[in-house]
N, C-alpha and C positions, 0 to 999 in steps of 0.2 A: 465285195460286191456282196449285199447280203439278199437273203430269200425269204419268200414266204411259203407256207405248207397251201395247197389246194383246198379248193373247198371239199371234195372229196374224202381226203386225208383230215381236217379238222373235225369232220363227221365220225370217223373212225375212232378218232384218239378221244371226242366225249363220249362217245358210246363205249369206248373202251374203257375209258375211268368210269363213267358215274352210269352206265347201265350195265356192266359185264358181259359186253359183249365180245365174244371171243371173236379175234381179229388176227388175219397172217400176214406176217412179214413178207415183203415181195425177197425173191431168191436174187432179181437180179435189178440193176438201178443202168439205166443211161441217158447220158447228156443229149443236149439238144439246142439248137441254135435258133433264133426267129428274128424275124425283121423290126416286130414289134412286137406287144405286150401280148401273149400267147392267150391271156384271161384267165380266170378263176378254174377253167376245167382242162386248158391248155390245148383248146381247138383251132388257134390261129395263127398265121403267120408263121409256121416254123419253114425254114429253106427247105425247099421243091426237093424231091431225091435225083437230082442232075448234077452231072460232075463228078459222080463220086461220093455225095453228101450222103451220110446217112449217121445215124445216132451212133454214139461210143458207148462204149461199156465202162461203168463206173462204181461197181461193188466190186466185192471180195470174188477175189481172182486166186491163181499162184504165185502171183504178183505182189499178194498180200493185201490189205485192208486198204481203199482207196479213200476212206475217211477218219480223222482223228476223234476218238474221243474225247467226250465234255471234258472239263476241267471244274474241281469246284472256285477258280477262282472266275469261272466263266461257266457257270452251269446249262445255259441254253442256247450256247453255240457251237456249233462244229467246224470244220473246214476240212480241205480236199489235203490229204495227205500226201497222194501222188500226183503227178501232171494228167489231166485230160486232155489227151492229144487225138483232133480229128483228122481224117484221111487226108491226105493230099489232094487238092482241086484238080482235077483234070479238066475243068470248063469253069464258066464262072456260075459262082453260086448268086441265087437269089435275084437276078436280073439287073446288079446296079445299085440294089438298098443295101444301106447298111445293116450290121449285124447288132443289134442294140439289147437283148434277151437272150438267156437260155433257160431252159429246164430241165428238169429230172424226170423222168417216167419208169414205170415198170413194167416195160415192153420195151422191142428194139424197131417195132413198127407200133400205131395206134398205142391201145392200151391205156394207163390212167396217169395223167399229170399226178406227180406227188408235192413237187414247187415248183418256184421259179423265180428270177430274177433278173435284176438289169446288168450289163454289160458297160462298165464302166474303166475309160472312154470306151465310144462306140468302136467296134470295128470294121475299118474299111470293107469295101467290096472285097469276097473273097473272090479272087480272080486266079485262072490256071497255074499251078506250082506252090500255091499257096497254103501252107499246112497250120491253121490254128488250133491254139491250143491255151488251156489255162493254165499257169503252173503253180504249184503245190502251193498251198495257204491262199489261193485267189480267190476260190468261191467260199463262201462262210452260210449258212442255213441257221435260220436263230427262230428260236419259239420267244422269245423275248416280246413282252407286253407293247403294244403299241400305243 
């Protein structure tokens, strides 16, 4: 599952590279689930916060780094080093809709979307008792040319 950077992050990167504008790295990152494309700003289709749904921390913690570093063989792509596991649903999430996208944000609620990507294959409706998870290496973030 490849992702692309959001509009706000592309702007930050270009301003940093070409206009020498300082930018601050987010101290925390959170994964979210969506029933449709969250759009370039992340404003759409996130699973409602019912049934214990919440974004999941996926940045450096006492458990270690969540993301592998890029390599000389593939310098524009990195993948998740650790599994990203959501809380177990206590009720149905998303009122019967499939989970088709994920996103990474800089905050547990609201915040700025950093990037987004598709969930392939789409995940069935999350019912009570299900625990959605992305295995290590399942998500990739790319700066590859389009």
